[in-house]
C-alpha positions in Angstrom: 6.9 7.6 13.3 4.6 10.0 15.1 4.0 11.1 18.4 6.0 14.3 18.6 5.5 17.5 20.2 3.7 20.5 18.1 5.5 23.6 19.7 4.6 27.7 18.9 7.3 30.1 18.1 7.4 31.2 21.9 10.7 31.1 24.1 11.2 28.1 26.3 13.6 27.3 29.1 16.7 25.7 27.6 17.0 22.7 30.2 13.6 21.7 31.6 10.5 20.3 30.4 7.9 18.7 33.2 4.6 17.1 32.8 1.7 14.5 34.2 0.4 10.8 32.6 -1.1 10.0 29.4 -2.4 6.7 27.7 -2.7 5.8 24.2 -3.8 2.8 22.3 -2.4 -0.1 19.7 -1.8 -1.9 16.3 -2.4 -4.9 13.8 -1.1 -7.9 12.2 -2.0 -11.6 12.1 -3.2 -14.9 13.9 -4.7 -14.8 17.4 -3.3 -13.9 20.7 -4.4 -14.1 24.4 -2.5 -12.2 27.3 -2.8 -12.2 30.6 -3.0 -9.5 33.4 -6.6 -8.3 32.3 -9.9 -7.5 34.3 -12.3 -10.3 33.0 -15.4 -8.3 33.9 -17.1 -6.4 31.1 -20.7 -5.6 30.3 -22.2 -4.2 26.9 -22.2 -0.6 28.4 -18.5 -0.9 29.5 -17.2 -1.9 25.9 -16.1 0.6 23.5 -16.3 -0.4 19.8 -13.7 1.8 17.8 -13.0 0.8 14.3 -9.5 1.4 13.8 -7.3 2.1 10.4 -3.7 1.4 9.6 -2.0 -1.2 7.5 -1.8 -4.4 9.8 0.8 -4.2 12.0 3.5 -6.9 11.4 4.8 -7.1 15.2 3.3 -6.1 18.7 6.8 -5.3 19.7 7.2 -1.3 19.8 11.0 -1.4 19.5 10.6 -3.1 16.0 7.8 -0.8 15.0 8.3 2.6 13.8 5.3 3.4 12.1 3.1 6.0 13.4 -0.3 4.1 12.3 1.0 1.5 14.8 0.7 3.7 18.0 -3.2 3.6 18.2 -3.0 0.1 19.4 0.4 -0.4 20.7 0.0 2.7 23.3 -3.1 1.2 24.7 -0.7 -1.7 25.7 2.8 -0.3 26.4 3.1 3.0 28.6 5.9 5.1 27.4 8.5 7.0 29.6 6.7 10.4 28.3 3.5 10.9 27.3 1.2 13.4 25.3 -2.1 15.6 25.8 -4.4 15.6 22.8 -2.7 19.0 21.8 0.8 17.6 21.6 2.3 18.7 24.7 4.8 16.7 26.7 3.1 15.3 30.1 4.7 12.8 32.4 3.8 9.1 32.2 5.8 6.8 33.5 8.7 9.3 34.3 7.0 12.1 36.3 9.8 14.7 35.6 12.2 15.2 33.3 15.4 17.7 32.8 18.4 18.3 31.3 20.9 19.1 34.0 23.7 19.6 31.5 24.0 19.6 27.6 24.3 15.9 27.5 22.5 14.5 30.6 19.0 14.1 30.8 17.5 12.8 34.2 14.3 11.2 34.5 12.7 11.0 37.9 10.7 7.5 37.5 6.6 7.0 38.7 6.8 4.7 41.9 4.3 1.7 42.6 4.2 0.8 38.7 4.1 -2.7 38.0 4.5 -4.6 34.6 1.0 -6.9 33.2 3.2 -9.9 34.2 3.8 -8.4 37.7 7.3 -7.1 36.9 8.5 -4.1 39.0 9.0 -1.0 36.8 12.0 0.6 38.1 15.2 2.0 36.7 17.0 -1.2 35.7 13.7 -1.6 33.7 14.6 1.5 31.9 17.9 0.7 31.3 17.3 -2.5 30.1 14.5 -1.3 27.4 16.9 1.4 25.8 19.8 -0.8 25.7 17.3 -3.2 24.0 15.9 -0.7 21.8 19.4 0.3 20.3 20.6 -3.0 19.9 17.6 -5.3 18.7 17.9 -7.0 15.3 21.5 -6.2 15.4 20.8 -2.4 15.6 18.8 -2.1 12.6 15.4 -1.7 14.6 13.4 1.7 13.9 14.4 3.1 17.1 18.3 2.2 17.1 19.4 5.3 14.8 17.4 7.7 16.9 18.4 6.5 20.3 21.8 6.4 19.3 22.7 9.3 20.6 22.3 7.9 24.2 25.7 6.8 25.2 24.9 5.1 28.5 22.1 4.7 31.0 22.5 5.1 34.4 20.6 4.1 37.2 21.0 6.2 40.3 18.0 4.8 41.8 15.2 2.6 41.7 13.2 5.8 41.0 15.9 7.9 38.9 18.0 7.6 35.7 20.2 9.6 33.9 20.9 9.3 30.4 24.2 10.4 29.2 24.5 11.4 25.7 27.2 11.7 23.1 26.0 14.9 22.1 23.0 17.6 23.0 19.7 16.2 21.8 16.8 18.6 22.4 14.6 15.9 20.7 15.2 13.2 22.9 12.4 14.0 25.2 9.8 13.7 22.4 11.9 10.7 21.2 10.8 8.8 24.6 7.2 9.8 24.0 6.9 7.6 20.9 7.7 3.9 20.6 11.2 4.6 21.4 10.1 5.2 25.0 7.7 2.3 25.3 8.6 -0.1 28.6 8.6 -4.0 28.0 8.8 -5.8 31.2 12.0 -7.1 30.9 11.1 -10.4 31.9 9.3 -10.8 28.8 12.3 -10.2 26.4 13.1 -13.9 25.9 9.4 -14.3 24.6 8.1 -13.5 21.0 7.1 -10.3 21.4 5.9 -10.1 17.8 3.0 -12.4 19.2 2.5 -11.2 22.8 2.5 -8.4 24.7 4.1 -7.3 28.3 3.4 -3.5 28.7 2.7 -1.2 31.7 -0.4 0.2 29.8 -4.1 0.9 30.5 -5.1 -2.1 28.6 -4.2 -5.7 28.0 -4.5 -7.7 24.6 -6.8 -9.8 25.0 -7.6 -11.3 21.2 -6.2 -10.6 17.9 -7.2 -12.0 14.7 -6.0 -12.4 11.5 -7.9 -9.4 9.6 -6.3 -7.1 12.0 -8.9 -6.6 14.5 -8.1 -6.8 18.0 -9.8 -6.8 21.6 -8.7 -5.3 24.7 -9.1 -5.6 28.4 -8.3 -3.0 31.5 -5.4 -3.9 33.3 -6.7 -4.3 37.1 -3.1 -3.2 38.4 -3.0 0.0 36.6 -1.2 2.6 38.2 -3.6 5.5 37.2 -7.1 3.5 37.9 -9.0 6.9 37.7 -7.9 7.1 34.3 -9.2 3.8 33.0 -12.4 4.0 31.1 -14.4 0.8 29.5 -13.1 -2.5 30.8 -13.3 -3.5 26.9 -12.2 -2.1 23.9 -12.9 -3.6 21.0 -11.4 -2.6 17.7 -12.6 -4.2 14.4 -10.1 -3.2 11.4 -11.5 -1.4 8.3 -9.2 0.5 6.0 -12.0 1.9 3.7 -13.0 5.0 5.6 -16.5 5.3 3.9 -17.1 1.6 5.3 -16.3 2.8 9.2 -18.8 5.6 9.0 -21.5 3.1 7.7 -20.5 0.8 10.5 -20.9 3.8 12.6 -24.3 4.6 11.2 -25.4 1.1 11.8 -24.5 0.6 15.5 -21.8 -1.6 14.7 -19.3 0.2 16.2 -19.4 3.3 18.9 -16.7 5.4 17.3 -14.0 5.8 14.8 -12.3 8.3 12.7 -11.2 9.5 9.3 -10.7 12.4 7.4 -13.0 15.5 7.8 -14.6 15.5 4.5 -17.2 13.0 5.9 -17.5 14.8 9.0 -20.7 16.6 7.7 -22.4 13.5 6.6 -21.5 12.3 10.2 -23.0 15.4 12.1 -26.3 15.1 9.7 -26.5 11.8 11.0 -26.8 13.1 14.7 -23.0 11.6 15.2 -20.7 13.9 17.6 -17.5 15.0 16.4 -14.4 15.6 18.6 -13.5 19.3 18.5 -9.7 18.6 18.1 -8.0 17.3 14.6 -4.8 15.9 13.7 -3.1 16.8 10.4 -1.4 14.4 8.5 1.3 15.4 5.8 1.0 13.7 2.2 4.5 13.8 0.0 5.9 11.4 -2.5 8.8 9.9 -0.8 11.7 8.7 -2.7 14.9 6.5 -2.4 17.2 9.0 -3.0 20.2 6.5 -3.7 18.6 4.8 -6.6 17.7 6.3 -10.1 16.6 8.5 -11.1 15.8 9.9 -7.8 19.5 10.5 -7.1 19.8 13.1 -9.7 18.0 16.6 -8.1 16.9 17.6 -11.3 14.6 15.1 -11.7 13.4 15.3 -8.3 12.8 19.3 -8.8 11.0 18.2 -12.4 8.5 16.3 -10.3 8.0 18.9 -8.0 7.3 21.9 -10.8 5.0 18.9 -12.7 2.6 18.8 -9.8 -0.4 21.0 -8.2 -2.5 19.2 -5.2 -5.2 22.0 -5.7 -7.4 20.1 -7.9 -7.0 17.1 -5.9 -7.8 18.7 -2.7 -10.9 20.1 -4.6 -12.3 17.1 -6.1 -11.5 14.5 -4.0 -11.0 16.2 -0.2 -14.1 18.4 -0.7 -11.4 21.4 0.1 -10.8 20.3 3.5 -7.2 20.0 3.2 -4.3 22.5 2.8 -1.9 22.7 -0.1 1.8 22.8 1.4 5.2 21.7 0.2 7.0 21.5 3.5 6.7 19.3 6.1 5.7 21.5 8.9 2.4 23.0 9.6 1.9 26.8 10.3 1.3 25.7 13.7 4.9 24.1 13.9 8.3 25.7 15.3 9.3 24.0 12.4 7.6 26.1 9.6 9.4 28.7 7.6 7.5 31.5 6.9 10.4 32.4 4.4 10.2 29.2 2.2 6.2 29.6 2.3 4.0 27.1 1.8 4.3 26.8 -1.8 8.0 27.5 -3.1 7.1 25.4 -6.5 4.3 26.7 -8.6 3.1 24.5 -11.3 5.7 25.0 -14.4 5.6 21.8 -17.0 7.7 23.5 -19.0 10.3 24.2 -16.8 9.9 20.6 -15.4 10.5 19.0 -19.3 13.7 21.2 -19.0 14.8 19.9 -16.1 14.5 16.7 -17.2 16.5 17.3 -20.6 19.2 18.6 -18.5 19.2 15.5 -16.5 19.7 13.4 -19.9 16.0 12.3 -20.1 14.6 14.2 -23.0 11.9 11.2 -23.6 11.0 11.4 -20.1 11.2 9.2 -17.4 9.0 6.1 -16.0 8.9 4.6 -12.4 6.7 2.8 -10.5 5.1 4.4 -7.0 3.0 2.5 -4.2 0.1 3.8 -2.3 -1.7 1.7 0.2 -4.7 -0.3 -1.1 -8.2 0.0 0.4 -9.7 2.9 1.8 -12.5 2.8 -0.9 -9.7 3.4 -3.1 -9.1 7.1 -1.8 -5.7 7.1 -1.3 -5.0 5.8 -4.9 -7.3 8.3 -6.3 -5.0 10.8 -5.0 -1.9 8.8 -6.9 -4.1 9.0 -10.1 -4.8 12.7 -10.1 -0.6 13.0 -9.4 -0.3 10.6 -12.4 -2.3 12.7 -15.0 -0.3 15.5 -14.0 3.1 14.1 -14.5 2.2 12.4 -17.5 1.9 16.5 -19.1 5.6 16.8 -18.3 6.8 13.2 -19.9 6.9 11.6 -16.4 5.3 8.2 -16.3 4.1 6.9 -13.0 2.7 3.2 -12.7 0.6 2.7 -9.8 1.6 -0.2 -7.1 -1.4 -1.0 -4.8 0.3 -2.7 -1.7 -0.7 -3.2 1.6 1.7 -1.0 3.4 3.4 1.6 1.3 6.0 2.5 4.0 7.1 -1.2 4.1 7.2 -1.2 0.6 9.3 1.6 0.6 11.5 1.5 3.7 11.5 -2.4 4.5 10.8 -4.7 1.6 12.3 -2.2 -0.8 10.3 -3.0 -3.7 9.3 0.1 -4.9 11.7 3.8 -4.8 8.6 6.0 -4.3 5.7 5.9 -2.4 2.6 8.2 -1.6 3.1 8.6 2.6 1.4 10.4 5.1 3.3 11.4 8.1 1.6 12.2 11.6 3.0 16.1 12.5 4.4 16.4 15.9 8.0 17.3 17.1 9.8 18.6 14.0 13.1 17.8 15.0 12.1 14.1 15.5 10.6 14.5 11.9 13.1 16.1 10.1 15.7 13.7 11.6 13.6 10.9 10.7 13.1 12.1 7.0 16.7 13.6 6.2 19.3 12.0 8.5 21.6 9.4 6.8 20.1 7.1 9.7 16.6 8.3 9.4 14.2 5.7 9.7 12.0 7.3 6.8 15.1 7.9 4.6 14.9 5.2 2.2 18.4 5.7 0.5 20.1 6.3 3.9 21.6 9.4 2.1 22.3 12.9 3.2 25.1 15.4 2.1 27.3 17.2 4.8 25.0 20.7 4.6 22.4 19.0 5.3 23.5 16.8 8.4 25.1 19.8 9.8 21.7 21.7 9.8 20.3 18.8 11.5 22.7 18.7 14.2 22.4 22.4 14.7 18.5 21.6 16.0 19.9 19.6 19.0 21.9 22.5 20.4 20.3 24.2 23.6 18.3 27.4 22.6 15.4 29.2 22.6 12.2 28.5 20.2 12.9 31.4 18.3 16.8 30.5 17.5 15.4 26.9 16.7 13.1 28.6 14.0 15.8 30.6 12.6 17.7 27.2 12.1 14.4 25.4 11.0 14.5 28.0 8.1 17.5 27.3 6.9 16.8 23.4 6.9 14.0 23.7 4.9 15.3 25.9 2.4 17.9 23.5 2.1 15.3 20.5 1.4 13.4 22.2 -0.7 16.1 23.9 -2.7 17.2 20.0 -2.9 14.1 18.7 -3.7 14.1 16.1 -1.4 10.6 15.2 -1.4 7.5 16.2 -3.2 5.2 17.6 -0.4 1.3 17.7 -1.8 -1.1 18.5 1.1 -2.0 18.6 4.8 -5.1 16.9 5.3 -7.1 16.8 8.9 -8.7 13.7 10.5 -11.4 14.1 13.5 -13.2 11.6 15.8 -16.6 10.7 15.2 -18.5 8.9 17.8 -22.0 8.0 19.2 -23.7 10.6 21.6 -22.9 7.7 24.4 -18.9 8.1 24.0 -17.6 10.8 26.6 -13.9 12.3 26.9 -12.5 10.8 23.2 -10.2 13.2 21.7 -8.2 13.2 18.6 -4.4 13.6 19.3 -3.3 16.3 16.9 0.4 14.5 16.9 -0.8 12.2 14.4 -3.5 9.9 12.9 -4.9 8.1 16.4 -6.7 8.7 19.8 -5.8 7.6 23.1 -8.6 6.0 25.7 -7.6 8.1 29.3 -10.6 8.8 30.7 -13.2 7.6 27.8 -16.6 6.5 28.9 -19.5 5.1 27.3 -23.0 5.8 28.9 
């Protein structure tokens, strides 16, 4: 889940966070769709061709999609209550201000004069309807139902103000409302098949969607922030292979794309512009900890001690990644200096001893999913991991899938996957990874101590106090080996010189198109 705030270790107010509008982008799936509410005028110079990336989306309904990769497209159509800037700071979007008036009440002031693309007015009742829908959709099994369960009631105090009454303190709630949990859909469209059509209040309307995952968007004439609307048309051909995306840019087939910084040098040599901001993804082996053999801490520890990511970084990523075994980088308040980046140093002998203690003297074997495509880059990561684990008697069989997150979390066809997670609000990410109802917690298991440590993060406190709470949490999840951290990789936006104002958003693997122009 991805749009989450990165915060340095500095003191802030316990209660108030204010901000100023932002937009986003969209996602992929199958079939062809046309939607109303868009401008029909466009020219070659008023079209941005952006090669997109990510597993094809299964739905255009933001309340049914919890994957960060989907935000590239979803956020172009759907504004959220709260936005983010390229550096991950929270800023106003459909809410112009927000404040915790007490520990369990979040008050939001709503933007006036906003209409959804179907002409329905955006107001307090629309906010109430959306949050209640996200909480209850699919009998309460949607990806945002558990994170939003902290909201006890939505009180509409006026057409332009709402109060969210909470069951308990939730310092991360504004960050959550900056993700798809805060995406606003026209209530008049709730009865439509939102898996196939869209009804947002964003800068762009979905004009076409094809079976290969490509999409075309047209600017919404009635958007509340007309000055920020860029090209009248955005074409997003889908291409999972990042080397092919770069070839498309070189050949003039697209104007911009993004990918791992290992190909940035080649792009710059070819005269392409690289956005100065880079985003980071945390790659990890994620397990279903309710399934054997991953329900045994000793097995998970054995996997951690058998792995060293540095050869992979050097050979496959041109050294442009950082070995780190905790899920927060050093710019995040979640990073634990006490734990450090590499709490597990590779020790094959110790790995074998742990397996023997767990009753696996002859080793273990399991399938692990990774997304197919991307020129084989991601499966190559897993090949290196496979070779290293084999030295400790751990047999990993690679399973190529369309979406590794779907294989682990939705279809449950595997109990292990190599997954990237966008960085952002460490509170939101920690809950999604480790809470019993966390979207990325495949087995939905957590012990009492972990649950209590997660709850402490939501208490009103300074960043210094929050950092101390994170130190305790990170030490716990590392001691329990709840996952196997691999590395942080950097991504960047690469574009033709004609493209202006296109930044990479550090909160995840996507960009937003506010203020972008094509000369």
